[in-house]
C-alpha positions as CSV (number, residue, x, y, z in Angstrom):
1,X,84.0,125.1,-30.6
2,X,84.4,122.5,-28.1
3,X,85.4,123.4,-24.6
4,X,88.0,121.0,-23.4
5,X,87.2,122.0,-19.6
6,X,83.8,120.5,-20.3
7,X,84.8,117.2,-21.4
8,X,85.9,114.4,-19.1
9,X,87.1,110.7,-19.7
10,X,85.5,109.7,-16.4
11,X,88.8,109.4,-14.6
12,X,90.4,112.8,-14.5
13,X,90.7,116.0,-16.5
14,X,91.1,116.7,-20.1
15,X,93.1,119.6,-21.9
16,X,96.5,120.9,-21.2
17,X,98.5,120.1,-18.2
18,X,102.1,121.1,-17.0
19,X,104.6,119.0,-15.1
20,X,105.0,120.7,-11.7
21,X,108.7,121.4,-10.9
22,X,110.4,122.8,-7.8
23,X,111.6,125.6,-10.0
24,X,108.3,127.4,-10.2
25,X,106.2,125.6,-7.5
26,X,106.4,128.8,-5.3
27,X,104.5,130.7,-8.2
28,X,102.0,128.0,-8.5
29,X,101.5,128.0,-4.7
30,X,101.2,131.7,-4.8
31,X,98.4,131.3,-7.3
32,X,99.8,131.4,-10.7
33,X,97.9,129.6,-13.6
34,X,96.9,130.3,-17.2
35,X,93.4,129.9,-18.7
36,X,94.0,126.8,-20.7
37,X,95.9,125.0,-17.9
38,X,93.5,121.9,-16.4
39,X,95.9,120.1,-14.2
40,X,99.5,119.6,-13.0
41,X,101.4,116.3,-13.1
42,X,103.8,115.3,-10.3
43,X,106.5,112.6,-9.9
44,X,105.8,110.7,-6.6
45,X,109.4,110.2,-6.1
46,X,110.0,113.9,-5.7
47,X,107.7,114.0,-2.7
48,X,107.5,110.4,-1.1
49,X,109.5,110.0,2.3
50,X,109.7,113.9,2.3
51,X,108.6,116.6,4.7
52,X,109.2,120.3,4.7
53,X,108.3,123.1,2.2
54,X,107.7,121.3,-1.1
55,X,105.2,118.6,0.3
56,X,103.4,121.3,2.1
57,X,103.3,123.4,-1.2
58,X,101.9,120.5,-3.0
59,X,99.2,119.9,-0.5
60,X,97.9,123.3,-0.7
61,X,98.3,123.3,-4.5
62,X,96.2,120.0,-4.6
63,X,93.2,122.1,-2.8
64,X,93.1,124.2,-5.8
65,X,94.2,122.1,-8.9
66,X,93.7,118.7,-10.3
67,X,96.9,116.3,-9.8
68,X,98.0,113.4,-12.1
69,X,100.9,111.4,-11.0
70,X,103.5,110.0,-13.2
71,X,106.3,107.7,-11.8
72,X,110.0,107.3,-12.6
73,X,111.3,104.5,-10.7
74,X,108.7,101.7,-10.9
75,X,111.2,99.3,-12.9
76,X,108.3,97.5,-14.4
77,X,110.5,95.5,-16.8
78,X,113.5,95.1,-14.4
79,X,114.9,91.8,-13.5
80,X,115.2,92.7,-10.0
81,X,112.1,91.9,-7.5
82,X,109.6,94.7,-7.3
83,X,110.3,97.0,-4.5
84,X,107.6,96.3,-2.0
85,X,108.5,99.3,0.2
86,X,108.5,101.7,-2.7
87,X,105.1,100.3,-3.9
88,X,103.4,100.6,-0.2
89,X,104.7,104.3,-0.1
90,X,103.5,105.1,-3.6
91,X,100.0,103.6,-2.7
92,X,99.6,105.9,0.3
93,X,100.8,108.8,-2.0
94,X,98.2,108.0,-4.7
95,X,95.4,107.6,-2.1
96,X,96.4,110.9,-0.5
97,X,95.9,112.7,-3.5
98,X,92.8,110.9,-4.9
99,X,94.7,109.3,-7.9
100,X,92.4,107.3,-10.1
101,X,95.3,106.1,-12.4
102,X,98.9,106.1,-12.3
103,X,101.6,106.1,-15.1
104,X,105.1,105.0,-15.4
105,X,107.4,103.9,-18.2
106,X,107.9,100.7,-20.2
107,X,111.6,100.1,-19.4
108,X,114.0,99.0,-16.6
109,X,115.9,101.2,-14.3
110,X,117.6,98.9,-11.7
111,X,120.0,96.0,-11.8
112,X,121.4,94.0,-8.7
113,X,119.8,96.6,-6.4
114,X,121.7,99.6,-8.2
115,X,119.4,102.2,-9.7
116,X,120.6,103.8,-12.9
117,X,118.0,106.7,-12.5
118,X,117.5,106.5,-16.4
119,X,115.0,104.8,-18.7
120,X,116.6,101.8,-20.2
121,X,115.2,99.9,-23.2
122,X,113.7,96.3,-22.6
123,X,114.7,93.1,-24.5
124,X,111.8,93.3,-27.4
125,X,110.4,89.8,-27.3
126,X,107.3,87.8,-26.5
127,X,108.7,86.3,-23.5
128,X,109.5,89.8,-22.1
129,X,106.2,91.1,-22.9
130,X,104.7,88.3,-20.8
131,X,107.1,88.9,-18.0
132,X,106.1,92.8,-18.0
133,X,102.3,91.9,-18.1
134,X,102.8,89.8,-15.0
135,X,104.1,92.6,-13.1
136,X,101.9,95.1,-14.4
137,X,99.2,92.9,-12.8
138,X,100.9,92.7,-9.5
139,X,101.7,96.4,-9.4
140,X,98.0,97.2,-10.0
141,X,97.0,95.0,-7.2
142,X,99.6,96.7,-5.0
143,X,98.5,100.2,-5.9
144,X,94.8,99.8,-6.1
145,X,94.5,101.7,-9.3
146,X,94.9,101.1,-13.0
147,X,98.5,101.4,-14.4
148,X,99.1,103.2,-17.8
149,X,102.7,102.6,-19.4
150,X,104.7,105.3,-21.4
151,X,106.6,104.6,-24.6
152,X,110.1,105.7,-24.0
153,X,112.8,107.2,-26.3
154,X,115.5,104.8,-26.9
155,X,118.9,105.4,-28.5
156,X,119.5,101.6,-29.3
157,X,117.0,98.8,-29.2
158,X,117.4,95.0,-28.4
159,X,115.3,93.6,-31.1
160,X,114.7,90.2,-30.4
161,X,111.8,88.8,-32.4
162,X,109.7,92.1,-32.0
163,X,110.2,95.7,-33.3
164,X,109.8,98.2,-30.5
165,X,106.5,99.2,-31.6
166,X,105.2,95.8,-31.9
167,X,106.7,94.8,-28.5
168,X,104.7,97.8,-27.0
169,X,101.6,96.7,-28.4
170,X,102.4,92.9,-27.2
171,X,102.7,94.3,-23.7
172,X,99.6,96.4,-23.8
173,X,97.6,93.7,-25.1
174,X,99.0,91.0,-22.7
175,X,98.7,93.3,-19.6
176,X,95.3,94.7,-21.0
177,X,96.6,98.0,-19.6
178,X,96.5,101.6,-21.0
179,X,99.2,103.8,-22.8
180,X,100.4,107.0,-22.1
181,X,101.7,108.0,-25.5
182,X,104.5,110.2,-25.6
183,X,104.5,111.7,-29.0
184,X,107.9,113.7,-28.6
185,X,109.5,110.3,-27.9
186,X,107.9,109.0,-31.1
187,X,109.6,112.0,-33.0
188,X,112.8,111.6,-31.2
189,X,113.0,108.0,-32.0
190,X,111.8,108.6,-35.8
191,X,114.7,111.1,-36.0
192,X,117.3,108.9,-34.4
193,X,116.3,105.4,-36.3
194,X,114.9,106.6,-39.4
195,X,111.1,105.8,-39.2
196,X,108.0,107.7,-40.1
197,X,106.3,108.9,-36.8
198,X,102.9,108.9,-38.3
199,X,103.4,105.5,-39.7
200,X,104.4,104.3,-36.3
201,X,101.3,106.0,-34.7
202,X,99.1,104.3,-37.2
203,X,100.2,100.7,-35.8
204,X,99.5,101.6,-32.1
205,X,96.2,100.6,-30.6
206,X,95.1,104.1,-30.2
207,X,92.0,102.9,-28.4
208,X,94.3,102.3,-25.2
209,X,95.6,106.0,-25.1
210,X,94.6,107.8,-21.9
211,X,97.0,110.7,-21.9
212,X,99.6,112.3,-24.0
213,X,102.8,113.7,-23.3
214,X,104.7,116.5,-25.2
215,X,108.0,118.0,-24.5
216,X,111.1,119.4,-26.5
217,X,114.2,117.4,-27.4
218,X,117.9,118.7,-28.4
219,X,120.3,117.3,-30.8
220,X,123.8,116.8,-29.1
221,X,126.8,116.5,-31.6
222,X,128.9,114.9,-28.7
223,X,126.5,112.1,-28.5
224,X,126.7,110.8,-32.2
225,X,124.4,113.8,-33.1
226,X,121.4,112.0,-31.8
227,X,118.5,114.1,-30.9
228,X,118.0,113.5,-27.0
229,X,114.7,113.5,-25.2
230,X,116.0,116.2,-22.9
231,X,112.7,118.2,-21.8
232,X,115.0,121.2,-22.0
233,X,113.5,122.9,-25.1
234,X,110.5,124.3,-26.6
235,X,107.9,121.7,-28.1
236,X,108.7,121.6,-31.9
237,X,106.3,122.1,-34.7
238,X,106.6,118.1,-35.7
239,X,105.8,117.3,-32.2
240,X,102.7,119.6,-32.1
241,X,101.8,118.1,-35.5
242,X,101.8,114.7,-33.9
243,X,99.9,115.9,-31.0
244,X,97.3,117.1,-33.3
245,X,97.3,113.9,-35.3
246,X,96.7,111.8,-32.1
247,X,94.0,113.9,-30.7
248,X,92.0,114.2,-33.9
249,X,91.7,110.3,-33.8
250,X,91.4,109.9,-30.1
251,X,89.3,112.7,-28.8
252,X,89.5,114.7,-25.6
253,X,92.2,113.5,-23.0
254,X,94.9,115.0,-20.8
255,X,97.9,116.4,-22.5
256,X,101.0,117.0,-20.4
257,X,103.9,119.5,-21.2
258,X,106.9,118.3,-19.5
259,X,109.6,120.8,-19.1
260,X,112.5,119.8,-16.7
261,X,115.6,121.9,-17.8
262,X,116.5,125.4,-18.9
263,X,112.8,126.2,-17.6
264,X,111.7,129.7,-18.9
265,X,109.9,132.3,-16.7
266,X,106.1,131.2,-16.0
267,X,104.7,133.9,-18.2
268,X,106.5,132.2,-21.1
269,X,105.4,128.8,-19.9
270,X,102.0,130.1,-20.0
271,X,102.3,131.5,-23.6
272,X,103.5,127.8,-24.6
273,X,100.5,126.1,-22.9
274,X,98.2,128.5,-24.7
275,X,99.8,127.6,-28.1
276,X,99.6,124.0,-27.2
277,X,96.1,124.4,-26.0
278,X,95.5,125.8,-29.7
279,X,96.7,122.9,-31.3
280,X,94.6,120.7,-29.1
281,X,91.4,122.4,-29.8
282,X,91.7,122.5,-33.4
283,X,92.3,118.8,-33.2
284,X,89.2,118.2,-31.3
285,X,87.3,120.0,-33.8
286,X,88.5,117.6,-36.5
287,X,87.8,114.7,-34.3
288,X,84.2,115.7,-33.9
289,X,84.0,115.8,-37.7
290,X,85.4,112.3,-38.0
291,X,83.2,110.6,-35.3
292,X,85.2,107.4,-35.6
293,X,88.4,105.7,-34.7
294,X,90.9,104.0,-37.1
295,X,90.8,100.2,-36.9
296,X,93.4,99.1,-34.4
297,X,96.3,96.8,-35.5
298,X,96.5,93.6,-33.7
299,X,100.1,92.3,-33.3
300,X,100.5,88.6,-33.3
301,X,102.4,87.1,-30.4
302,X,105.9,85.7,-30.5
303,X,107.0,83.1,-28.2
304,X,110.4,82.3,-27.1
305,X,111.9,79.2,-25.3
306,X,113.6,81.2,-22.5
307,X,111.4,83.0,-19.7
308,X,111.2,86.7,-19.7
309,X,113.0,87.1,-16.3
310,X,115.9,84.8,-17.9
311,X,115.9,87.0,-20.9
312,X,115.9,90.4,-19.0
313,X,118.4,89.4,-16.3
314,X,121.5,88.7,-18.3
315,X,120.8,91.4,-20.9
316,X,120.1,94.0,-18.1
317,X,123.1,93.0,-16.2
318,X,125.4,93.5,-19.4
319,X,124.0,96.9,-20.0
320,X,124.5,98.0,-16.5
321,X,128.2,96.8,-16.5
322,X,128.7,98.9,-19.6
323,X,127.0,102.0,-18.3
324,X,128.1,101.9,-14.7
325,X,131.7,100.2,-15.3
326,X,134.9,101.9,-14.4
327,X,136.2,101.5,-18.0
328,X,134.5,103.1,-21.0
329,X,134.1,100.1,-23.3
330,X,131.7,101.9,-25.8
331,X,134.2,103.0,-28.2
332,X,133.4,100.3,-30.8
333,X,131.7,97.1,-31.0
334,X,134.9,95.0,-30.9
335,X,136.1,96.5,-27.6
336,X,132.6,95.9,-26.2
337,X,132.3,92.3,-27.1
338,X,135.7,91.8,-25.6
339,X,134.7,93.5,-22.2
340,X,131.3,91.4,-22.2
341,X,133.1,88.0,-22.7
342,X,134.9,88.8,-19.3
343,X,131.7,88.8,-17.4
344,X,131.1,85.5,-16.2
345,X,127.4,85.8,-15.4
346,X,126.4,86.6,-19.1
347,X,125.4,84.0,-21.5
348,X,126.6,84.2,-25.1
349,X,123.0,85.1,-26.0
350,X,123.0,88.0,-23.6
351,X,126.3,89.4,-24.7
352,X,124.8,89.3,-28.2
353,X,121.7,91.3,-27.4
354,X,123.7,93.8,-25.5
355,X,126.1,94.3,-28.6
356,X,122.8,94.4,-30.7
357,X,121.7,97.7,-28.8
358,X,124.9,99.3,-30.3
359,X,128.1,100.7,-29.0
360,X,126.8,104.5,-30.0
361,X,123.7,104.0,-28.2
362,X,125.3,102.4,-25.0
363,X,127.8,105.2,-25.1
364,X,124.7,107.7,-25.0
365,X,123.3,105.8,-21.8
366,X,126.6,105.9,-20.4
367,X,126.9,109.7,-20.4
368,X,123.2,110.2,-19.7
369,X,123.1,108.1,-16.3
370,X,126.5,109.6,-15.4
371,X,125.2,113.0,-16.2
372,X,122.3,112.9,-14.2
373,X,123.8,111.5,-11.2
374,X,127.0,113.9,-11.3
375,X,124.3,116.9,-11.7
376,X,122.3,116.1,-8.6
377,X,125.7,115.4,-6.6
378,X,127.1,118.7,-7.7
379,X,124.0,120.6,-7.1
380,X,123.6,119.4,-3.5
381,X,127.3,119.9,-2.9
382,X,128.0,122.9,-4.9
383,X,130.4,124.6,-2.4
384,X,132.1,121.5,-1.8
385,X,132.5,121.0,-5.9
386,X,133.7,124.4,-6.2
387,X,136.5,123.9,-3.8
388,X,137.4,120.7,-5.3
389,X,137.9,123.2,-8.6
390,X,134.9,121.6,-10.3
391,X,136.2,117.9,-10.2
392,X,133.7,116.0,-8.4
393,X,132.8,113.8,-11.3
394,X,135.9,111.5,-11.2
395,X,134.8,110.7,-7.6
396,X,131.2,110.1,-8.8
397,X,132.6,107.9,-11.4
398,X,134.4,105.8,-9.2
399,X,131.6,105.4,-6.7
400,X,129.3,104.5,-9.6
401,X,131.9,101.5,-10.5
402,X,132.2,100.7,-6.8
403,X,128.5,100.6,-5.8
404,X,126.4,103.3,-7.1
405,X,122.8,104.4,-6.0
406,X,120.8,102.1,-4.4
407,X,117.9,104.3,-3.7
408,X,114.8,104.9,-6.0
409,X,114.9,108.5,-5.0
410,X,117.4,110.6,-7.1
411,X,117.7,113.3,-4.4
412,X,118.9,110.8,-1.9
413,X,121.9,109.8,-4.1
414,X,124.2,112.5,-2.8
415,X,123.7,111.1,0.7
416,X,124.6,107.4,-0.5
417,X,127.7,109.0,-2.5
418,X,129.0,111.0,0.6
419,X,128.7,108.0,2.9
420,X,131.1,106.3,0.4
421,X,133.3,109.3,-0.4
422,X,134.0,111.0,3.1
423,X,136.3,108.1,4.4
424,X,138.2,108.2,1.2
425,X,138.5,111.8,1.2
426,X,139.8,111.8,4.9
427,X,142.5,109.3,4.0
428,X,143.5,111.4,0.8
429,X,146.6,113.9,1.9
430,X,145.9,116.0,-1.4
431,X,142.2,116.8,-0.2
432,X,141.8,119.6,2.2
433,X,140.9,118.2,5.6
434,X,137.9,120.4,6.1
435,X,136.4,119.4,2.9
436,X,134.7,116.0,4.2
437,X,133.2,118.3,7.1
438,X,131.9,120.9,4.6
439,X,130.4,118.2,2.3
440,X,128.5,116.8,5.4
441,X,127.3,120.1,6.4
442,X,125.9,121.1,3.0
443,X,124.1,117.8,2.9
444,X,122.7,118.0,6.4
445,X,121.1,121.4,5.4
446,X,119.2,119.6,2.5
447,X,118.6,116.3,4.5
448,X,117.0,118.1,7.5
449,X,115.2,120.3,5.0
450,X,113.5,117.3,3.4
451,X,113.0,114.9,6.2
452,X,109.4,113.9,7.0
453,X,107.1,116.0,9.3
454,X,106.4,115.0,12.8
455,X,103.3,112.9,13.4
456,X,100.7,114.0,15.8
457,X,102.0,113.3,19.1
458,X,100.1,111.5,22.1
459,X,100.9,113.0,25.4
460,X,102.0,116.4,24.1
461,X,101.6,119.1,26.6
462,X,102.5,116.7,29.7
463,X,105.2,118.3,31.9
464,X,108.6,116.7,31.9
465,X,110.1,115.0,34.8
466,X,113.3,113.1,35.3
467,X,111.7,109.9,34.7
468,X,110.1,111.1,31.4
469,X,111.0,109.6,28.1
470,X,110.9,112.4,25.6
471,X,109.7,112.5,21.9
472,X,111.9,114.6,19.5
473,X,111.3,115.8,16.1
474,X,112.3,113.5,13.2
475,X,114.0,116.4,11.6
476,X,116.7,116.2,14.5
477,X,120.3,115.7,13.2
478,X,123.4,115.8,15.4
479,X,126.7,116.7,13.7
480,X,130.2,116.7,15.2
481,X,132.8,118.7,13.0
482,X,136.5,119.2,13.5
483,X,136.0,122.5,11.7
484,X,133.6,125.4,12.1
485,X,132.2,124.8,8.5
486,X,129.0,126.4,9.6
487,X,130.6,129.7,9.8
488,X,131.4,129.7,6.2
489,X,130.0,132.3,3.6
490,X,127.3,130.6,1.4
491,X,129.1,132.1,-1.7
492,X,130.3,129.4,-4.0
493,X,133.2,131.5,-5.1
494,X,134.5,131.9,-1.4
495,X,137.6,130.3,-0.7
496,X,137.7,130.9,3.1
497,X,139.5,128.3,5.1
498,X,137.3,127.4,8.2
499,X,138.7,127.7,11.6
500,X,139.9,124.4,13.1
501,X,137.6,124.2,16.0
502,X,135.8,121.1,17.5
503,X,132.1,121.8,16.6
504,X,129.0,120.2,17.9
505,X,125.7,121.1,16.1
506,X,122.0,120.2,16.7
507,X,120.2,120.7,13.3
508,X,116.4,120.7,12.7
509,X,113.6,122.1,10.8
510,X,111.3,124.7,12.3
511,X,107.6,125.1,12.0
512,X,108.2,127.6,9.0
513,X,110.4,124.9,7.3
514,X,113.6,126.6,7.7
515,X,116.8,124.6,8.7
516,X,118.3,125.8,12.1
517,X,121.4,125.0,13.9
518,X,122.2,125.2,17.5
519,X,125.9,124.8,19.0
520,X,126.0,122.4,21.7
521,X,128.6,121.7,24.5
522,X,130.0,118.0,24.7
523,X,127.6,117.1,27.7
524,X,124.5,118.7,25.9
525,X,125.3,116.8,22.8
526,X,125.5,113.5,24.4
527,X,122.5,114.3,26.4
528,X,120.4,115.1,23.5
529,X,121.6,112.0,21.7
530,X,120.5,109.9,24.8
531,X,117.2,111.4,24.8
532,X,116.8,111.0,21.0
533,X,117.6,107.2,21.6
534,X,115.0,107.0,24.1
535,X,116.7,107.2,27.5
536,X,114.7,108.8,30.3
537,X,115.9,112.4,31.2
538,X,117.7,111.5,34.2
539,X,119.6,108.4,32.7
540,X,120.5,110.3,29.7
541,X,121.9,113.2,31.6
542,X,124.1,110.9,34.0
543,X,125.4,109.0,30.8
544,X,126.2,112.4,29.2
545,X,128.1,113.7,32.2
546,X,130.2,110.4,32.6
547,X,131.0,110.7,28.7
548,X,132.0,114.5,28.9
549,X,133.9,114.1,32.3
550,X,131.6,116.4,34.1
551,X,130.2,116.2,37.7
552,X,126.5,116.0,37.6
553,X,125.6,119.0,40.1
554,X,123.2,122.1,40.3
555,X,125.0,123.9,37.6
556,X,124.6,121.3,35.0
557,X,121.2,120.7,36.2
558,X,120.3,124.3,35.7
559,X,122.1,124.6,32.3
560,X,120.3,121.4,30.9
561,X,116.9,122.6,32.4
562,X,117.3,125.8,30.4
563,X,118.4,123.8,27.4
564,X,115.3,121.5,27.6
565,X,112.9,124.4,27.9
566,X,114.7,126.0,24.8
567,X,114.3,122.7,22.8
568,X,110.6,122.5,23.5
569,X,110.1,126.0,22.4
570,X,112.0,125.5,19.2
571,X,109.9,122.3,18.6
572,X,112.8,120.1,19.0
573,X,111.4,118.1,21.9
574,X,107.8,117.4,20.9
575,X,106.5,116.1,24.4
576,X,106.5,113.0,26.7
577,X,106.2,109.7,25.3
């Protein structure tokens, strides 16, 4: 019997891997594994621009396990320009963990600067394939490693000269890049669109496959009874069969089990990994017997008069309007066409292709996009949501229609939402006056917990003087509330109304990654704010006293001297600049 652990593609591990999720990262950090587990896969967007416990745990895990990276927000087929800041951060992340390849999805995720946080299908044309291939080359140059693209699940396709499979083949050929083959996506698409998955796989250039994904989907009656790629169920027998079919023909490679929702305990995950590894090993034995690959299918190119960017721009704008718009126009194609005609930036051809995707599919994308963003907002604002009697989703809908998420990092979307919602809540007499403060406090705990760790400090240990300019931790946040919301119980079922009292809080993260709070007086709050903004100790103190209406005397000097020592001990003040 072949031993997967001894086989290597030369660029990474082979055998079974598991998508590393925050729900069980503590168990992995503590040493959990299973005999057949060869690697973990991580999504950089969950760790980039972050500090705190999760990145620290990932660094420790990387010392014991191989890591592969799989992105979510590259937007390789998007009509918006590539995000240079995102690519720079991603390159640093890949270099830090020694990645020799990065993977992301053949899709678009952003239009007019607004991220939909879902994987939307591209317009299937030769011009789009050329456009994507050009962007692949630019991304690989920016990242310094090869890029492999993943086939996505789709619930309606903008077929425009090429079938979805032929479009995928065209992109791979033009970009000369590798394929991350998600066999669950092939199964989902086959179920929803009535094609034979084996026939689909037989037409792919299997020699380009460098990694496999397997997962579970769930049929959703409320979404036109479509099978949805939720990553929230066990891997089906049909997907295991497809896994074996591909490995038999391709040979040893990394196989990743994705589980994002309804995640079972780690002992059940271990049993599932062992079952999948059995499928993998038996397929490797059959591969050894075959000793040859099937002849790849060469797909002819299809040229279009319009450029790939032109084709992508209007089509994606139309889909984004339908998915994010205030009015649901996905009831039937007639209503959809009428709504799209009112969009002045859409050409008739763009409208036609959006309609070709189909009203049922657009309805699915509308529900999925909104469901994802509502879920993350309500997760981070759980106590606020409970006091809204579970009715945050209408506010999220209004925000999506007005501006929506402009961040590639899904965990930052609640911060953008609250920046939009807070002034509107304060102006609404039907909303309890303390709820904006509670929401801001809930997000402050998350924000401070995830802010980047301090860099090593030059000048650390020098004594403080009145003329010193101090460096404070980047995890510092200052909050001013009209209610003592920080004193409320953490219980979501609690409905205690907080005391109406001006509350000034210094929020920071300690060395153990715990979020801490310190109540301050008005003069202390102003002083710390000025110190953070770069004023000297003396100038900051004089300005703070003027703002607070207090005389600068011995008593104030003694209090602030004691506070400064306390902040240094807590790690809030890091040293002298």
